C-alpha positions in Angstrom: -62.3 -28.0 -61.2 -62.7 -25.3 -63.8 -59.7 -25.0 -66.0 -59.7 -21.1 -65.4 -59.7 -21.8 -62.0 -56.7 -24.1 -62.0 -54.7 -21.5 -64.2 -55.6 -18.8 -61.7 -54.4 -20.9 -58.8 -51.1 -21.8 -60.4 -50.6 -18.1 -61.3 -51.5 -16.7 -57.9 -48.7 -18.8 -56.4 -46.2 -17.9 -59.0 -46.9 -14.1 -59.5 -48.4 -12.5 -56.4 -47.5 -14.3 -53.3 -45.1 -12.3 -51.1 -43.2 -13.0 -47.8 -42.1 -10.5 -45.4 -38.9 -10.4 -43.3 -40.2 -13.1 -41.1 -41.1 -15.3 -43.9 -45.1 -14.9 -43.5 -46.5 -15.2 -46.7 -49.0 -12.6 -48.1 -50.6 -11.1 -51.3 -51.8 -7.6 -52.2 -55.5 -7.6 -53.8 -53.9 -5.1 -56.5 -51.6 -7.6 -57.6 -54.6 -10.1 -58.2 -56.6 -7.6 -60.3 -54.6 -8.5 -63.7 -55.2 -12.2 -63.0 -58.9 -11.7 -62.5 -59.2 -9.7 -65.6 -59.6 -6.1 -64.5 -57.4 -3.9 -66.6 -56.9 -1.2 -64.1 -57.6 -0.2 -60.7 -60.4 2.4 -60.0 -60.5 4.9 -57.4 -63.3 5.0 -54.8 
């Protein structure tokens, strides 16, 4: 597996994974943008 992909996977779980009141895990795409190399969000 590519080293950048491994780093992204570790960071994903550590940084952006969330859980709701019932313990259901989820993530928000806007939290991923920094890990994916986007510096800011853009309006559509």
